[in-house]
C-alpha positions as CSV (number, residue, x, y, z in Angstrom):
1,M,-13.1,14.1,25.0
2,C,-10.2,11.6,25.1
3,L,-7.4,14.2,25.5
4,S,-9.2,16.1,28.1
5,A,-9.9,13.1,29.8
6,S,-6.1,12.0,29.9
7,R,-4.9,14.9,31.5
8,G,-7.4,14.6,34.6
9,N,-11.0,14.7,35.5
10,S,-11.7,17.8,34.1
11,K,-15.1,17.7,31.5
12,I,-13.8,20.5,30.1
13,I,-12.3,20.7,26.5
14,T,-10.1,23.1,25.6
15,L,-8.5,24.6,22.2
16,Q,-5.3,22.8,22.8
17,D,-7.4,19.6,23.1
18,I,-9.2,20.2,19.9
19,S,-5.9,21.4,18.2
20,K,-3.8,18.3,19.1
21,A,-6.9,16.0,18.2
22,L,-6.8,17.5,14.6
23,A,-3.4,17.2,14.2
24,W,-3.6,13.3,15.2
25,M,-6.2,12.8,12.9
26,E,-4.2,14.6,9.9
27,E,-1.4,12.4,10.7
28,A,-3.8,9.0,10.8
29,E,-5.5,10.2,7.6
30,K,-1.9,10.2,5.6
31,K,-2.4,5.9,6.2
32,M,-6.0,5.8,5.4
33,P,-6.2,5.6,1.8
34,G,-4.8,1.6,1.7
35,T,-6.5,0.7,4.7
36,F,-9.2,-0.9,3.0
37,A,-7.0,-1.4,-0.4
38,A,-7.3,-5.5,0.6
39,V,-11.0,-5.5,1.0
40,G,-12.7,-6.7,-2.6
41,R,-14.6,-9.5,-4.7
42,S,-11.6,-11.1,-5.7
43,S,-9.6,-13.9,-4.0
44,H,-6.4,-12.3,-4.4
45,A,-7.6,-8.7,-3.5
46,A,-5.0,-8.7,-0.5
47,Q,-2.3,-9.9,-2.9
48,V,-2.9,-7.2,-5.2
49,A,-2.9,-4.8,-2.5
50,M,0.5,-6.1,-1.6
51,F,1.8,-6.0,-5.1
52,K,0.7,-2.1,-5.7
53,S,2.0,-1.3,-2.1
54,M,5.5,-2.8,-2.7
55,L,5.4,-0.7,-6.5
56,M,4.4,2.4,-4.9
57,E,7.1,2.4,-2.1
58,H,10.0,1.1,-4.6
59,H,8.8,3.0,-7.7
60,N,10.7,0.2,-10.1
61,L,11.7,-3.1,-8.7
62,K,13.6,-6.0,-10.5
63,R,11.1,-9.3,-10.6
64,S,13.5,-11.7,-9.4
65,A,14.0,-9.3,-6.1
66,F,10.2,-9.1,-6.0
67,L,9.7,-12.4,-6.3
68,R,11.7,-13.3,-3.3
69,L,10.0,-10.9,-1.5
70,V,6.3,-12.0,-1.6
71,S,7.2,-15.6,-2.0
72,Q,5.6,-16.6,0.7
73,D,2.3,-14.8,0.1
74,M,1.7,-16.0,-3.3
75,S,2.8,-18.4,-5.9
76,V,4.0,-17.5,-9.0
77,D,0.8,-18.0,-11.0
78,D,-0.5,-15.6,-8.8
79,F,2.0,-13.3,-9.3
80,E,1.8,-13.7,-12.8
81,G,-1.8,-13.1,-13.0
82,I,-1.6,-9.7,-10.9
83,E,1.3,-8.8,-13.1
84,R,-0.9,-9.2,-16.3
85,T,-3.9,-7.5,-14.7
86,L,-1.9,-4.1,-13.4
87,E,-0.2,-4.0,-16.7
88,A,-3.4,-4.3,-18.6
89,S,-4.9,-1.7,-16.7
90,H,-1.8,0.9,-17.1
91,E,-1.1,0.5,-13.3
92,I,2.1,-0.9,-14.0
93,K,4.7,-0.9,-17.0
94,I,6.7,-3.8,-17.3
95,N,10.4,-3.6,-19.1
96,R,12.0,-6.5,-20.1
97,L,15.7,-7.0,-19.5
98,P,17.0,-10.0,-21.9
99,E,20.6,-9.3,-21.1
100,E,19.8,-10.0,-17.9
101,S,17.2,-12.6,-18.1
102,D,15.0,-10.1,-16.2
103,T,12.1,-7.7,-15.9
104,I,11.5,-4.3,-14.1
105,Y,8.2,-3.0,-12.9
106,Q,7.5,0.5,-13.1
107,W,4.6,2.0,-11.1
108,L,2.8,4.5,-12.9
109,G,0.9,6.0,-10.0
110,K,-2.9,5.4,-11.5
């Protein structure tokens, strides 16, 4: 209806309007899985969603770089709690890099 109205005053919905609307909805739906990711019972739900989103995007990320990215959004204590939770639930793998005194996180995609 909106597409039809955007073309003029006609109240007729064409096949082209429906096709275009369907294409827009399919494109919007690609981004919807994460829409409500930060809604949860935990006070850290938004931070957990941020942590997961960043790992999904980068797949492998060093702890030092990760902390720099999120330092304004969470404390080190919050970060470590989320880290332990996601590792225990097998959503991430934590690889220690003793030679660099760092850690690398790997998103397992669960």
